[in-house]
N, C-alpha and C positions, 0 to 999 in steps of 0.2 A: 504494500500500500504506500503510495506517495503521500506522505503526511501533509505536504503543502497543497495538494489537490483534494484532500479528503474534506468532506463537510464536517461541521461541528458535531452533528448527530453521529456520523460515522466514527469520529474520534472518540466520543463518549462511549459508544457501543463497544469499540475496540478496547478501551480502557476497562470497561466493566468485565468483558470476557477475559482479559489478561489477569485482572485482579482475582476473579473467580478461580481461574486455573492455578494461579500462584498460591492461593489460600489452600488448595487441595493437595499441594505438593509437600513432601517431607523436606525439612531443612537439610542442607548439605552436612556431611560429617565434620568438615573442617570448621572449627570455631573462628579462625581468621577469615575464612571465606564468608561465613555468616555475618561477621562484624562488618565487612565491606559491603555486603548485600544490604544489611540493615541500614547502614549510612546512606546508601544510594536510594533505597526505598523511602527512607524518612525524608530525604530532600525532594524526591518526586511527590510525596504526599503533601509537602508544603506547597508546591507549585499547583497541585491538583486542588487543594483547598482554596487557593487564590482564584482559580477559575470558578469554583463553586460559589464563592462570595459574589463574583460578577453575575452569575446566573440568578442567585437569590435576590440580589439588588434589583435586577431587571423585573423579576416577578413582583417584588414589593412596590417598585415604582409604577408598575402598570395597573395595580389593583386586581390582579388575576385571582388572588386568594379570596377576595370579596365576591368575585363573580362565581366562585365555586362554593360560596357559603361558609367559608372557614373563619372569617373575621366579621365583626359587626362593621357597618359603614363608618367611615371616618367622620368625626364631628369637627366643625369649625374650620 
């Protein structure tokens, strides 16, 4: 997959599939390898959370939750 050409939806779906696959795997035997992988995964999680904040902000700004009935209408 050419990441630059992929849609946001395709990227999110790929990330979800990769995370699911990764969670199902057994950790490597090497503690040093696990430490390196954990550092890389933690950094990737930070970046992913930044993207998530952007998505949540858009939902909040748009009032989408109110349209779905999850929040009362804003006052004032």
